[in-house]
N, C-alpha and C positions, 0 to 999 in steps of 0.2 A: 064269530069274527073272522075265522079262516075263510069261510065262503064269501064273506062280504068284501074282503080285500081285493080278490081278483075282479069282482064287479066294479068296485071303485076305481081300480087301476084302468080297466077297460073304458069306463066312462071318461076318465081324465084324458086318455089317449084320443078318444073320439072328439072331445071338445078341442084339444090341441090341434088336431088335423083339420078342423072346420074353419080355423082362423089363419090368416096369412102370418108369415113371420114378420116380426117387427123390423123396421129398418135398422140394420146394424151399423151402417155408415153414419157417423155423427158429425155435428158441426165441428169444424177444424180439420176433418179428414180431407185428404186429396181426392177429388172426384176422378174416377177412372176415365181416361180418355177413350173415345170410341168414334168410329166411322160407321155409317149405316145407310142403306138404301132408304130413301124417304120420299114423301109426296107432299106437295103444297098446291092446293087448288087443282088437284088431279094430275099435276105434272111431276114426273119423277126427277130426282136429283140425288147427289150424294151429300149427306149431312156429316159435317165434321165438328165435333164439340170444340176442339181447339180453335177452329176458325170462328165459330159463333161467339166464343168467349172474348175474342179480340174486339167485338162490337159492344160488349157489356155483359151483365149478369144473364145467366140462362136458367130457366126452370125446366128441369127434366122430370116429366111425370110418366110413370109406368102405369099401364092399365092392362087388364087381363085379355080382352079381345074386342076388336072392332065390331060394330053393329050388334051390340048387346045392350040391354036397357041401362045398366049403371054406367057403362063406358060411354054410351051416347050422351047421357046426362052430363057426365064429367067433361066431355069434349065441348058440349054446348056451353057449360059454365065458363070454361077457359076462353072460349070464343067470345062470349059476351064481355069478358074482362080484359081482352087483349090490349085495348087502348090504355087501360090502367097500368098494365105491366110496361108497355112502351113508354109511358110517361116517366117511368123510373129507369129507362134505358135497358129494360130486360126483355128477352125473347123467351118463347115457350116452345117446347117440342114434346109431343107425346110419343111414347115408345111401347110397342106391343109385340108379343109373340103369337097372339091369337088372331086368326082370320087375316093373316097378312096379305092374302090374295085380294082382299077387299079394301085395302088401304087407299088406293088411288081414288076410288069413289067416296070413301069415308072422308077423305081430306077435303073434298069439294062439296059435300052434302050440306045444305043450308040448315039442317037440323042438328048438325054436329060441329065440325070445324069451320064450315062455311068459307074455306079457303083462307082463313086468317092466321093459321100457324101450321107448321109441318107435323107430320106423324111419320115415325120410322119403323121399319120392319126389324124384328129381332127373332128370327127363326131359332127355335130351340132355347130361347130365353138366355142366350149367352151374355148379352149386355146386362140384362136384369140380374143374372147371377153375379156379375162383377160388382153390381150395386147392392147385392144381397137383398133383392126385391123380387123374390119368387114365391109363388103360392106353395105352402107346405103340402096341400092336398093335390096339387097338380103342378109339379116343379118345371114342367115345360112351358108354363105360362107365368107371366109377371103378376105380382101382387099389385094392389093399388097403393103405390108409394110415390111420393113426390120429393124432389130435392131442389133447393135453391142453391145455385153455384155462383160464387163471386168471380169476377173476371180473372183473378189469379189462379182459378181452378180449385179453390177451397170451398168445401160444402159449408154453407152458412145456416141451413135448416134442412131437416128431414121430417117427413110426416107420413105415417102409414095408417090407413083406415079403409076398410072395404066400402064404407059409406062415401060416395063421391062428393057429398055436398060441402065439405069443409076444406078440401084441398086448395081451391083457389084462394080462399081467405087466408089460409096458413102461408102459402107461398107469396102472396101479395104483401103480407105483413113482413116477411123476411126480406124481400127486395126493397121495401120502403126503408127498413133499418139500414140498408147499405148507403142510403142518401145522407145519413147522419155523419 
C-alpha cells in the first residue's frame, strides 16, 4: 500500500494538470472590466468592455491560441451564430494570450471569425487571470472559458470546457434568458 500511494498521488496530479481550471467566477459576480488591443476584420482598435456593455450584453470567450484546430473551430461556430446573438442585443469578443501576433489575420479569416466579431490580445493572460480562466498546465495561456455578461456588468453564465462545440450553445442560452 505504501508504494501504491505515491503512484496514485502522481497519477492524480497528472490528471489535474491535463485539464483547465473550472471557471471560478460565477453567475452574480461582477465581471472584471478590461481594455485590450483588438482586431475586427483585420483592423486594429481598442476594445473596452464597459463601452461594449453600454450597447447590451457581451459574451467574452477565452481561447488558448489563434490558428489552432480547436480555437479555429470555436471561432467559426461563434461566427456562424453571430446573428443569433445580435438578435438578443448581445455582442461577442474572443480573448487570447496565444499567437497574439496572428490576431489581425485570424479576425479576418473566412474560416474563423470572418470579420464578424472582434478578438482581443491578452499577452501573458492578464485578463484571463482576472477572469480565472487560465490553463493549469500552461498558465500563460487562457483556458477555453466563456462568460455571458449582462449590461450592468454582472456575469449571468460561465462555462468551461476544452471541447469548443458547446460554448456557443451555452452562451446563446444565457443571453436568451436576459430577454425574459
